[in-house]
N, C-alpha and C positions, 0 to 999 in steps of 0.2 A: 389520537391518530394511531392506527395500527401499522406496525412495521413487521417485516419478515423476521424469522428467528435469527438469533445472534449466536455465534460460536464464542463462548466466554472462557478465557484462559485465567480467570480469577483463581488465585491460590496455586497456580501451576508453576512448576520449576522448569518450564519449557526451555529457557535459555541454557540452563545447566545440563538437563537430561538430553535434549535434542541436539544442541550445538556444541557446548563445551565438552561433553563426555559421550556424545552420540556417534562419533566417527564420521562427522560431516565437515571436516576441514577442507576437503576437496570442493564440495559444493559452495562453501563460504568463500573460498578463494576465487572460484570461477565466477561467482556473482559479483565479487569485487572488481574483477576485470571488466565485466559487462557494464557495471555502473560507471566506471572510469571512462568508458567509451561513450556513454550516453549522456552523462551529466554536462550541463553547460558550464562554462568557465566561471561564471559568477551569477549571482542573483540576490534578491533582497529578502523575500520571505517564502520559505518552503513549508509545505504541509506534508508531513510523513504519516501516511495512513497505515494503520497497523504497525506502529513503531515497535511494539513489544518492549523488550528490555534495552532497546537502543543499540542493537548489534550493528546496524548500518549507519546510524547517525553520524559517527565521526568521519564517514566517507563523504559527507556533503559539505566539503570544505569551502566551496565557492559561495555559499549562502550566508548572508549576514545574520539572519535569525531563522530558527527552525521551530515549528510547532509539532510536537510529538503527540499523535493521537492514537489511542487504543481504547478498546472497551474495558479492558482489565486494569483496575487500579494496581493490582499486584505487579503486573508487567511495568507499569509506569513508575512505581516505587523503585523497582530494580534499575530502570533506566536512569532515574534521578540519582540513585546511589552511585551509578557508574559515571554519569556525566556531570553531576553537581548542579548547583543553583545559579549558574551563569545566566545573566540577562539574555544571552543568546538562545536559551532553550525555554520553551513554554510547554507545560505538560497538561494535556486535556484528555479526560475520560469521556467518551461519547460514542454514540451509535453512528456508524457511517451512513446509515439510511436517514439520519436526522442531524446533519452537521450544524453545529451551533455558531456558524461564522457568517459575516455579512457577505453579500455577493461581490464577485470580482475583486477578491482580496489578495490571493496568492499568485506570485509569478512563477511558482514551481510546485509540483506535487510528485510524490512517489507512492506507489502501492506495490510492495514486494511481498510475495507469499501471503497475500491477504484476500485477493479476489476469489481464490478457490474456496473461501468460506462463505461466499455470498450466494444465498439461495435465489436472489433476484439481482443478478449482476448488472443488467441495464439500469435498474433503479439506483444502485450504488454509484455507477458511473455518471448518472445524471446529476447526482448531488455533487460529485467532484467537479464536473464541468461548471456548475453554478458558482462555485467559489473561486474560480480561476480568472485571472485578468486576461484581456486580449493579448495574444502573443506569448502566453505562458507555456511552459514545458511540463509535460506529464510523462513520467517514466512508469510504465506498467509492466509487471511480471504476472504471467498466468500459467497455470498447469495445463499442459497441452494434451487434449484428447487424442490427437492424431500422432501420438508418439510411436516409435518403431516397435516397442515391446507390445503395445496394445494392438497394433496392426498384425503382428505375427501371431499373437494369441487368438485373435479373431479368425484369422485364416486357418489356424490349426484346430478350431472348434473348442478352444479352452475358455472362451469368453463370449457371453451372449450378446452384449451390446456392440454396435458397430462404431468404430472410430471415425467413420467417414460421414456420418450424419451430423447436422449442425447443432442439434440441441445439446445442452450440457448433460454430463452423466455424473450422478452422485454415487461415487464408489465407496464412500463411508458416510456416516451421518454428518451433514454439513461440510462435506469435502467434495468439491466439484472439479471436473476437468472440462475444458472448453475447446471448441474447434477454432483454429486460427481465423477462418473466414467469418465466423460469427462475431469474434472480437473485433475484427476490422469493420464489419458492418455496423456494429453498435457505436463504435467510435466515430465513424463517418456520419451517422445519423445525428450525433451530438455536435458536429462541426469541427471535429479534430482532423488534422492531417498527420499521417504517419510519416515520419522522416527516416526512421531507421529501425530495423528488426534484427535481433540477435537470437540465435538458439544457444541454450546453456545447459550444462549438466549432461553432456552426451555420454559420459562414462559413469553414470550412476548405477554401477553394478558392484555388488559386495565383493566378489572375487577380485576384480580389478583394483578396488580400493585397498584391499588387504595386500595385494602384491606390489603395487607401485606407490611411490611417495605422493602425498596430496599435491605438493607444489608442481611435480612433473605432470600429473594428470590435469591440473588446472591450466598449466602452460599449453598443453595440447588442446584443451577445451578452448582456450583463447584463440588459437589458430583457426579453429573450425567455426567459432561463433558468427563470423560475417556471412556464412552460407545461409543464415536465416533470411537474407534478402531474397533468396531464390526458393527455398522450401523449408518447412518446419516439421521435423520428426523427432526432435528432442523432447524430454519430459517437461522442460521449462523453457518459456519464451519471454524475452525482454523486448520491449519496444519503446521508442521515444515518439510521442505525439505532441503536436502543438495546436493551440487555439488560434483562430484567425487574428491577425494583428490589427491594431488601430492606431491612427495618427494622434489620438487624444491620450495624453498621459493621465493616469489616475493618481489622485493624492494618496500618499502613504498614511496608514493609520498612525495617530500620534501616541496612543497609549495601548497597553495590553487590553484594557477594557473596551477600547473601540474596535477590537477584532470581532467581538461577539454579538450575536443576536439570540433571541429566545428560540430554542429548537422546537417549541410547541406552537407558538403563535407568530413567530418571526419578528416580533417587536424589537426595536433597538433605539438608543443604546440601553444596555443593562445598567443597573445601579449597584454600586459597590458598597457593601456593608462589612467589609473586613473578612469575616468568615464565610460569607456567601454573597452571591449576586442575585438581584431580584429583577423581575420583568415588569416594566411599566404598563404592559398591555394586559397580561393575564394574571399578574401577581404571583407567578410561580417563583420559587426560590431554588437556587442552584449552589451547592456547597463548594467552598474553596478551603481545602485542608491539606496539610503536609505538602504544600507547593503544587497541588493538583487541582485544576478546575474540573468539577464533576458534573457533567450534564446528562448522565444516564437516567437518573430518576430525580424528580423534584423533591425537595425536602417537605416533610409533612408539617 
């Protein structure tokens, strides 16, 4: 099965260089405010797509269990070092375009600072929809093509692409900005209803961040975030979408093994061999090592 290219953070010190030492305390705090507004009070099983080193994971306090999914084992190893081996956390290395989970499994999912790496965003969103239960909550963040800076640059002739057209723009290799209307359209086609939209990181300007404390800027950002219900011109947009509810309750998975299906042929359940899982359908083997289930490439 061919899949689109993947942005791989393997071997990267992204958490340290970008977040811890990259002068982005303001953005981190502003995102925390948005998440607090959007997260449901409680839930059973959350899928954190693009979990990275677990920066946001401690914020999902209402969920009983969290599956941290990232393509990079390095990032998941850092998350595991940060969060530990609590039964509450399950670490999975996998491609978002080929999710290794059974259908209608998660009652919640988040995708923060991840969709902008998706060359085929609708295909990725389709995978997410497939693994969500009826009535599930999906919190999505996306990089906004229609941001104020892009609009001004376009009007001043300093930018060739138009922020007003619906197609994504790849401003760097495997880094995409999306038009808000396109995002809404894709979600509607998949059966999501958007409940809330917040605009975030309004003050992502170097000079402002140097002049004013991160907490103060984040507080101002929090005051403005609800304007996202009316218009979206900030560089980052958060939204809460839900799947259609159902009167029929789905049984919860009994074991970690019962979460998975083969990402190649879809067969389930997989068989546990200690250091790997095997597929009863196509006989592919998937590694389990250092507390991480690795579905990126089958074992030879």
